[in-house]
N, C-alpha and C positions, 0 to 999 in steps of 0.2 A: 041163431047160429046153430049148426048141426055139427056134432063131434062124434066120431066113431072111435071106440077104444077097444082094441083087440085084447082078449084074455087068453094068455098062453098057459097051458098046463105045464108045469116044470117040476123037476124033482127036488131042487134046492134053490130057493130064491136068492140066497147069498151068492152062489156060484153064477146064477143067471145075471144078477146085478153086476158082478165083476165083468162078465162078458159084454153086456149091453153098454157098460160105461165106456168101452172102447169105441162105440159109435157116438158117445156124447150124452147118453142118458144118465140121470142122477136119481137117487132115492127120493121119493115124495112122501110115502107113508107105508107103514106095515100094520096089518091087522091079524090077530090070532083068532081063529074060529073058536066059538064057545064050547063048553062042555069038556074042558080039559084037553082038547086035541092039540097036537103040536103043529098042525098044518097052518102055514102062513099065507097071507094074501098081501102082495106088495104092489104099490104103484110106483112107476118110474116115469120120468118126464124129460123131454128135451124141447126147448123153444115152444112150449105150449102143446106139444104132442104127447099123449099119454099111452102107456102100455101097462096092463095089469098082469102080474105074474102070480099064478096060484099053485100051491102045493096040494090043494084039495082033490082027492081022487075022483070026486063026483063031477069035477069040471071036465070039459071035453079033452080028449087025448088027441094030439096033433098027428102028423106035423101040419103046421100052418105055413102060409107064405105071406110075408109082410114086406111092403116096399117103404123105405124111409128116404125122404128127400133131405139132403145135406148141402151146405154151401160148397164143399170141396170133396167129392168122392175119392179123388186120388189120395188125398191126405188120410182119409179114413181107411182106404184099401191098404195103405202102407202099414197100418197097425196090425192088419191081419195077414200080411204077406200075399194079398190077393191081386189079381190082374184086372184092371178096369177095361171094359169093352165100350167102344164108341157105337152109339145108335143114333138115328135121326132125331130122336126125342130126348136123349140123355146120354151121359156117360155113367155106366153103372157096373156093379159087380155083385156076386151072390156068395154068401157064406152061410154056414149052418151053425146054430147055437148048440149048447151042450145037450139039449133035449130033442134035437133033430128038426127044429123049426128052421125053415129057409128064410133068409133075410136078404133082400136086394137093397142095396144102398146106391143112390144115384144123385147126380147133379143135373139139373135141367139145362138144356142147351139154350143159349141166348135167343130170345124171341119166342120161346115155347112156354106154355103155361100148363099147370096140372089140372 
């Protein structure tokens, strides 16, 4: 099995976790870098999909673009006050997290696969 996990450079993992929880992600773990640094590295998860959030300035600076499949894009869009667009492959919308990363959230059309 292959799994790809994006690492997003963020300014505050707690603020990012609150934002990502609106899409259904939950806290998985938090690591503090050694040497007395205050930078944190947090894992968040939804249905087996992982995203890592890093406060470490050495990690890449975005913005990134992430696509997240969910069972009901309309329900999640409502949490953001976003408008869902209909495409041949999915219903989706795009929002921007507190650090400028672009996140597309979509639901597959019946009969389509990722």
